[in-house]
N, C-alpha and C positions, 0 to 999 in steps of 0.2 A: 504494499499499500504506500502510495506517495503522500508525504506530509510536507507542510510548509511552516517554517518558523521565523520569527524575528529575533535577532540577538543584539545585545549591547554588552560590550566588554569595557571594564574599568581597570585602571592601573597604569603602568608605564607601557602604553600600547601605541603611542604615536612616535614616529622617528626611529622605529626599530624594525621596519619592514613588515609590520603586522599585516597590512592589506595585501601586499604581494605574496607573503607566505600563506595567507588565507586563500587567495586565488589558487595557488599551486596545490594546496590541500584539497580544495573543492574540485579542481580538475582531476586529481587522483581518485577522489571518492565519487565521481559522477554527480556532483552536487551543482545545481543551477542557482542563480541568484545574483547578489551584488554585495559589496562591502564599501564603506566610506568612513572617513574621519568626521568627527563632530567637533564643533567649536569649543566644547567643554573638556576636550582631551580624551573622550571616549571613542570607541570604534563601534559602528553599528552595521547591521546587514540583514539580509533575508536569504534563507537557504531552503531549497526545495529538492527532495530526493526520496528514494525508497527508504523505509524506516531504518534498515540496518546501516546504510551509508550515512544517513543523517545522524544516527547515534554516534558513529565513529567520528564524523566531522565535528559534532558538538563537543565530544570528549576532547578533541584536539584543541578547541577554543579555550579550554581551561588551562592549557599549557602555553599555547602560542609559540611563536618563533623563539629562537635561542636567547635574544637579548630582551625580550618582553618580560614584564613582571605583572601577571594577571592577578588582580585582587578580587574581582567580582565578575560573574557572568550571569546575565539575565537572558533566559530563553523562553519565549511564549509561542504557543502554536497559533497560527493565523490562518485566515481563509486562503485557499490555494490560489497562487498566481503562477503563471507559466513564463519561463524565460528561455532564451536560446542557448545560453551558456552562463558562465559566472564572470562578472565584470567588476572592475574597480571604478568607483565613481568619485 
């Protein structure tokens, strides 16, 4: 079953290649959606995938790339949106 979630990541997540690493992870996990920086220092995005892939992807968000320091992850299920791939906004 395909699910769609919105996520917000808090911590040291800007300036550490978080968006690029998230895109690479999404591409590896067959996740569609997008990711972007917010003005308050957080990163947010939408991810759509089969449940197993989405679970692996969201578990990765709690770690992030090597130089990130993730302090909080908020993930909520949202109404399904379809995307052609995963993009950095």
